[in-house]
N, C-alpha and C positions, 0 to 999 in steps of 0.2 A: 483609565476607564474603570475599572474594577468593581464591580456589583452594578453594575449600568445595563437594567431590565429593555427586554425586546416591545414589551405586551402594545407599548405604546405607540410603536411604528408599524403592527402587523396592519398588513394587507389584506387586497379584499378577495385575494383567491384567484386561481386560474396558472397559466404561464408564467413563468418569472419577465416583467420588461425589463430589456437588455441597451432598449434603444441611448441609454443615458448614459452606457458604460460601465456605472458603477452599482456592486451589485452587495447584499446584504448575505453572507455569508455566514454559515456555523463549518465548524470543524471542532470534530470532537476526535482526542486524542494526538498531546502534544509529546510523543516521543522524539528518537534519535530522526527519523522522517516527516512527523508528523504538525513538529514544530517549525523545522526551515522551513516546510510545504507551505503553512501557514505564513506564515511572515513573508515568502514571497507574492502570497497574495496581498498582503497590508502594501508592500509598496506600489502596488501598481494604484491603488486606492482607491480600493473595496473595502467595506465596514464589515471586518472580522471580529464572528463571536467564538473561544474556544473555552473547552471545556475539559481537562484532564481529574485525575486523581491527584498527581502532585500538584507543591503549590510551585516549586523553580520554573517549569516552562509558563507557569501563565501567570508568574511575574513578567518573563520575558517578554511574551507576547502585549500584555500590558504595555510595559515598559517603549512597545515599537509603537504603540497606538492604538493594537489592538482592547477587545471589550473582555472581561469576564463573568461568573457568578450567575450568567445563566442556565435554563435547565434544560434539559433534553427535551419537555416540552417546549418552551418556548420559544427553542430555534423551529422544531418544527412547526410551531401556528405562525410565527415571522419572519426567517430565510426565506430567499430564494432557491441556495442551494445547501446541500449540510456533506459536508466531506466526514467521512470515518476512518479512520488508520490507526488501527487496536490491532491485537497481538492473534487473540483464539476465536475458534468460531465459537462459543459461548459467550465471550466478551459482545462479540460480534450481533448476534444475537441479539444477546440483550440490550442493545444500543440501539437496534432498529426494529426489529419485532416481539419484544416486551412490552408487557402490560403499561409500562410507564416510558416505552421507546419512543422513537421517532414516526413511527406507524399509527400507532394510537394518537398520537395528538398532530398527526400532518395535514396540514392546510390541503385544497383542490390543487394541484398543481407541482406539489414540492418534489425535486430531485434531490436525491440520496444516494450521495456518490460513496460507493464501497472502496475504500484503497486496500484495504486488508486481505491479505493471502488467505482465504479459507477451503474449504472443504467442496467438494462438488454437489451435497445435498445441501448445504448451506447456505451456499449462492442460490437455490432453488427454491428453498425456502424463503431466502429475505426477499427475493424476487415479487413473490406473493404476496407479503405482506404489505410490501409498496404496493401493488395493484388493490389490492382489497382495500385500502385507505384511499385511495383517489392520487397514489402518488409513484412514482418513478423511481425505479433503482436502476443506477448503471453502474457496472459492473466491472472496476478500471483500478486492476493491480499494479502499482509500481514495481520498475525496479531501481536499483542506482544507490543504494544507500542515503546513508546518512551526508557524506562528499555529494553526491550527485544532486541532493534537494538542494544543498548547501550552494554547491555550483551551476545551480539549472541545469542541469545534464541530466536529467530522470528521464526515463522511458515507458510511457503509458500503454496497455494492453486494455482496451476499452468496448464492451460490450453495452449496445446502445439504441436506443430508437433515434432514427432520424432528428428530430425534434430536439431531443436531450445534446445529442451529440454535439449539434451545431452553439446547444448553447454553453456545453461545457466543455470544448475545445478549446475555446481561447483562453479557457484558466486554466486550464492540460500545458496549453504553449507556455505561459507562465516560469514555468519549471522547466520545461523541457520541450524539444522540437521533434522528439522520437515516440512519434504517435502511432498506434497499429490499431484499427479497428478490427476487429476478430467477427462482427454480429452481433446478433442478439443477444440482452443481460445472460450470464452463464459462461458462454463461449471463450470468454478473458479469464476467468478465471481457471478452464482447463489448460488453455493456454500455458496461463503462469504456471501450473503446477507441472506442465510438462519443459519449462523452462527452469526451475527451482531442482528436476531431477539433472539437467542437462548442467545446471553450475556445479550441486555439487559431485559429479562424477566430473569432472574438472580439478575439483579441490583435490577429490579423491588422488587423482590423478599424479598432480604438481608434488602432494605430500610422498607420494612414494616413487617422483622418480626421482626430488631430492634425498628422499632417505638412501636410494642406491645411489647415485653419484655420491654426495658425503659421505657414506659406508666405505666405498671405495678410493676414498682419499680427494675427490676434486672439492673445493671448495665452494660453498654456496653461492656466490657471486658467478662462480665460473657454469654451474647446471644451471641458474637462471639464464647466463649468457646465451647457452647451448638451446635451450627449450624455446626462450621468446627471439631463438635467429632462424627456429625451422619452423616446418609445418605444424610442429607441436606449441606452439603461439596461442595466446588466449588473453583476452583480459587480465583474469583469474590465474597466470604467468608472470603478465607484466608489469602486475601489484603486488604478488608474493615478498613478503616480508617489509612493505607498506602499511597496508589494510593491517589494522586488529581486529578480529573477528567472534573470536572466543573468549571469556563465555558465554556474552549475551546470543551470537549467532548458533548456539549449539542446539535450543532447546526448541527455534524456530524453523531451524532447517528439522529438526527430527520430526515436526508439525508438518512439514511439507511433504517431506518423504510418506510418512503414514498416512498421509491425504490422496496421497499419488498412487500407494500400492493397493489402500482400500476401492479409487477408481479404477483403478487395473484388475482389483478381481470384481468388479462389478461389472468390466467387461468380459472377463474371460482372458484377459492374457495373464503373461507372466514379467516379473521385473524383475531378474538376480541382481544385476549391480547395485538398483536400489534398495533392494535389502542389503545386500555386503553393506554398502553405501550407512545408513541407518546403523548396521552394527558398529562400525571404526568411525564414526563421527568425532566422540571423543579425543580420538587420537589423529583425525586430520585437518580439524577447523584452525587455520593457524591463531 
């Protein structure tokens, strides 16, 4: 389906019609999480149009029955919902609020779902840009990584209006049942930043616990068994040695910590542990 256009199928505007079940969906960012999330949507009979700068995931989506080759403008004018799952604030702002982005070409009623973890300032900018265009921004960062997306065990934090939540929740449930509505758009991003501080803290604790135990002569397997058998157990501890995070996760975690520390400074609070994590990231991420 590569190269197909959406222009001939453009709707007349207004809220998406979900009564028939099948929806026209866009997905921008087919990375380690985005691609399996998009593929999951395809398995439920939805029409999925993907955009990515890399050719390999586009080919995978196309081979699975998805469409590629559309522009952001075409997605914005014709899709019911467009998902965005990219890496940085700058990328998200360009895709959604840029001159050639989704908001600039949005039909009335378009729902834009941001799965990317961004700064509090960025999410507020995106909400305003969508509102000004007559669209709605759903603030929906995710947790679970590639494995969670592939196994459909993702967790969704969602800040959205009642109308947008009713439309998007069934789409989220295709990839995971853990869906927590946090309030208005913007609140989910704040929750995700708190989550990231916590999970990176878990990584720091596990790395140092393993370092101490193995330096004293215990095997890594024994240290892991002790930690997971006590109150220190966590997802990070239970999957230690099984999930390879470095090197790709280091800049992502670094970005999340920077955004968390920036928000803390705006709130007038200190996060000394997060500052330490930021310094130690290259030494602790497995």
